[in-house]
N, C-alpha and C positions, 0 to 999 in steps of 0.2 A: 341580283337575280330575284330577290324577294319582290322588288318593285315591278319587274317584268311579269312575274307570276300574278301579282295583284291586278295589273292592268289587263292581262289576258282573262282573268276571272271576271272582272267587271265587264269587259267586252262581250264575254259569253252571256252574262246576265242580260245585257242590253239586247242581244240578238234573240233571246228566248222570250222577252217580254211581249205581251200582246198590247199594242199601243193604239190610241186614237188621238187625232188632232182635231180640235174644235176651232174653226175660223169663223169670224163674225158673218161675212158674206163674200161670195165669189162671183161678183158681177162687174168688177173692174180689174185693171192691172196696175197696181201702185206699189208703194213700199211694203205694205203689209203682206201682199201676195208674194213678193220676192222673199220675205222671211219664211212664209209657208213653204215655198219651193225648196228653200234650204233645209227646212225641217223634214221635208219629204226625202231628201238625200240622207239625212241622219237616221231616219226611221222609214226605210223603203217599203216595209210591209204594213205601215200604219193605215188605218181607215180614217177617212175625213168626214166630219159632220159640219154642216153649215146651215145658216138660216135660208140663204138664197144661193142658187147655183145656175150659172150660165156657162156651159162647157166652152163656148166660143171665146169667152173672156179670159181664159187662163191658159197656162202653158201645157205642153204635152206631158211634162213631168208630173203635174198635178192630176191631169186626166187619167194617168195610168193607175191611180189609186181608186179604191172603192169610195165613192163620194155619196153621202146621204144628205139630202136637203130636207128642211122642215116642211110642215104642212102649209106654210105660208108661201112656198116657192112659186106657185102659179100667179101670185100677185107681185112678183119681184120688180116689175116696172114701177111700182108705187112703194118701194121699200121704205122710203123716208117717212111715209105717213103711217107705217105699221109698227113704230117703236113700242106703243103700249102692249102689243101682242107678243113681242119678242121674248120676254121672260117665260111665258107659258110655253112657247114653241121650243125653247132651249130645254126646259125641264121635262119635255116629252121624249127627248132622245133616250134610247135604251143603251146604257153604257155598262151593263153588267158583263163581267168576264174580262174586262180590260185591266191590265196591271198598271198601266200608265196612261194618263190623259194630259195632254198639253193643250191649253187654250191659248189662242192667239187673239189678244183682246184689244179692241179699239171701240167696237160696239160692245154689247153685253155678253160676249162669248163665255166668260168664266162662270156663268150662272147655271151650268149643267149640274145634274145630280149624279153623284158617283157612289159606289159602295165604300164601306169603311176600309177595305183592303186595297183600294185603288189610290195610287199617288197622283195628285193633281198639281201640275206646275202651270202657272200662268205667265206667258211671255206678254208683257203689257206694253203696247205702243203708246197708250195714254188711257186714263179713266175717261169715260164718256164726257167729252168736253161740253156738250150741249145741255147736260144736267149738272155739271160741276163748275169748273173755273170760268167757262165762257157763257154760262147761263144768262147773266145779266145782259151781255152783248147780243146774244141770240134773241132774247125776249124784247129788248128795248130798241134795237137798231136793225137787226138783220132779218127779222121775220115780218111778213105781212100780218095785218090784224087778225085774219081768220086763223092763221097758224098759231098766233099767240093765244087765242081763245082756246085752242085745243091743247096746247102745251101746258098752260098754267094748271089745270086740274090734275094732270097726270105726273107732272115733274116731281112733286113731293113724294108720291107713291114710288116712282122710279128710283129716287135717291135712297129711300128706305130699302127697297128690294136690292139695289146695287150694293149697298153697305152690307146687307145680310149675305149676299152672294159671295162677297169677298172672303167671308169666314169659311166658305167651303174649300178654299184653295190652301194647299199645303205649303207652297213656296211661290213667291213672286219674283220674276226676273223683269227688270225695267230696261227699256231700250236706251236710256240715257240718265244722267244725274238729274236732269230737268224732270223727267217722268218719275224717277225715284222719289223726288220731293212731292210730286202730285199724288202718288200712291199713299205716302205717309199722311198727307193732308186729307185726302178723301176717305181712306179706308183704315187709317191708323195701323198700317202694316209695313214692316221692314221689307226691303228687297235688295237684290244684288243687280248690278248693272252689267249687261252683256250687250255691247253695241251691235246693231243689226248688220247683216252681210251686204257688202257691196262688191259687185263683180268688177273690181278695179282694173283687172287685166284686159277687159273688153273695150276700154276707152283709150283714145289717142289724141295727141296734140296736132293741130294744124295752124298755119299762119292765120291770125285773126282777120276777119272781115269787119266791116264797119257796122256792127249791130250788137246790141245787148239782148240777153235772153232770159225769159221767165219760163220755167217748167213747173206746172202745177195743175191740180184739179181746180176748176173755176168755182170755188165755193167762198162764201163770205169771209170766213175766218182767215183765209189765206191772204186777204187784203191786196189782191191784185189791182183793185181800184186805185191804190196809192201809186203803183207803178205806171198805170195808164195816165193818171193825172200828172205825175212828175215828168214823164217823157213828152206829154203834150206841151209842158212849159219849156222844156229844153230843146225840143225839135230833134233830138237824137233818135236814131232808129231802134225800135224795140220789136222783138218777135216773141210771141206767146204760144207755147206748145201746151195743149191741154184742152179739156172741155168740161162742162158742168152747168149747173143751174144758173150761174151768174153770166153765162156767155152773152146773152142778148143785152143785158144791162151794160156790160163792159164794152160791147161793140158800139152801143149808142154813144157812149161817152168818149170813145177813142178818136184821136186825130189821125191824119193820113199816114203819119210816120210809124204807126203801131200796126203790126201785121199779126193776125190770128192764124196759127198753123193747124189748129184742131189737134185731135189725138194723133200721135206719130208712132211709127214702128220703132223698135229698139235701134235698128241701124240708122234710121233717120235722126233719132235723138242723139246718137253718138256723133254724127256729122254736125248737127246743130251746136252741140257743146264744143266740139273741136274747133269750130270756126268763129265762135263768139268772142267778143272782147272780155265779157265777164257775165256771170250769172247774177240775176237780181232775185233776192229773197225778201219780199216786203213785209211778210207777216211772221209771227212767232211760230217756229217749228218745234214739234215734239223732239225729234232728232234731226232730220233733214238729210235723207239719203241723196237727194239731187245735188245738194251742196258738195257732198263727197264725190259724186260722179263728175261734177265740174272740176274739182281739184285733181281727180284722176285723169282728166283731160288736159291738165296743166293750166287751167283757167281759174282766175281768182273769183271771189264771191263778194257782192255788196249786199249786206244783210242787216235787218233789224237786230240790234245787239241784245237779244233776249233769247231765252230758251236754248234749244239744241244747237243753234248756230255758234254759241259760245264754246261748245265742245268740239264741233266739227271743223270750224274755220280757224286757221292759224292767223292771229292778228299782226304778228311782227316777224318772227324768225322761225320758219320761212315766211316771207311776206305773202300772205294769201288772201287778205280780205280787208274791206273797209266796213265798219259798223256805223249805223246811225241810231240815235238814242230813242226817238219817239216815232210811233207809226203816223208819220206826217209826210205829205207829198213833197213839201219844200225841203224837209230834212233829207229825204231820199235823193232829191235833185242835187243837193249840196254834197251828199256822199259820192254821187257819180262824178261831180267836179273834182273832189279830193282824190278819187281813184285815178282820174286821168292825169293828175299831177305826179303820181307815183308809178303809173303804168310801165314806164321804161325800166323800172327796177325789178319787175316781176321775173322770177326764174322758174319756168314751167317744170323743170325736173325736180325742184325742191317740193313743189306742190304735189306732184305725182308720188314722191317718196312719202310725204305726209299721209296721203290718201291710202297708201298701202297698209296703214295701221287699222283700217276698217274692212279688211278683206273677208271674203266668205270662209276661207280656211281658218281664220282666227275665230269667227263666230262658231263654226262647227266644232272646233276644238274645245271652246269654252262650254258650249251647250252639252257636248258629250260628257265633259267632266261633271256638270251639274247632274245629269241623268245617272251616270255611273256611280257617283258618290252616294246618291240616294238609294240606288239599287243595292250597293254594298252594305249600307246601314240597315236596310230592311232585311237583309239576309242574316244579320248577326243575331 
């Protein structure tokens, strides 16, 4: 009975808290926005603050909340070029009167200023990769010369600000062990892992058709170019769902067996995954929600053996994936050949059962526990 009373008391505290959720920007519908949607279910009365906001890009569940965008919002079409101004924009948000702030961090969302009485939890998808672990690749390989000239003078300042901003957070939650290690390396902060929510019940299996699938934002660090190169060599059919700044470059290098589907609706994505032979993940993922969505569709994953894929994709029992060691087109092509040799051994129901461990219900339960434990400690 004591346990029931304690849970009820903590639930009451959660309902009474005035909460704000800080999300880096709301102009796309990707994994981070799906996490935000789940947080909205957990905190249905929370206000949302974001750097950039396009209501057309988000779900009705998010639009139902009061959303405050920064003064940079009129320039949201050029958001990638506004990184140096984002710290100032975040620090101008007025968060007085909130008991709880949850920042959803991939850009610099955690840098808001809160009062001493406010508890600040940061759910971190990754520290900003373009100023931390992937900075050399962005600077030397993936940016044109004019962008490098702009990034170099401000990157040092941004790292100093980002490190200082991490000290404003009371508790970090990492979306994977991979990101937990990045948080420790970038900010010297400990964190707890809570895997992000995947609506596994919305996906279904269907008889595979003769194509492989990539689902991704078309940005350089996702390494979609490796998939395009690998499938140009093998001649196998590849479909790519997603859009982004790399689209024109990838389109130019693609052969006729590579089809670009653009951005797809959720129901279209479900069908693409259901009928694919396998999902291709050519770059290192922070966590990799799409890999879990493929597994929930009973489909295996061919992935670079680094980062979040090592946590989401079962390599042996149940047999759910094939890894390749280096980000190289020939290694990916060889991984596809290895997959085809074991394809008859795949058991879709086993993959779907594995994916169930990443459900939205599990995420909500664990995040509710994080928030309620802190609320109970603050009341003592």
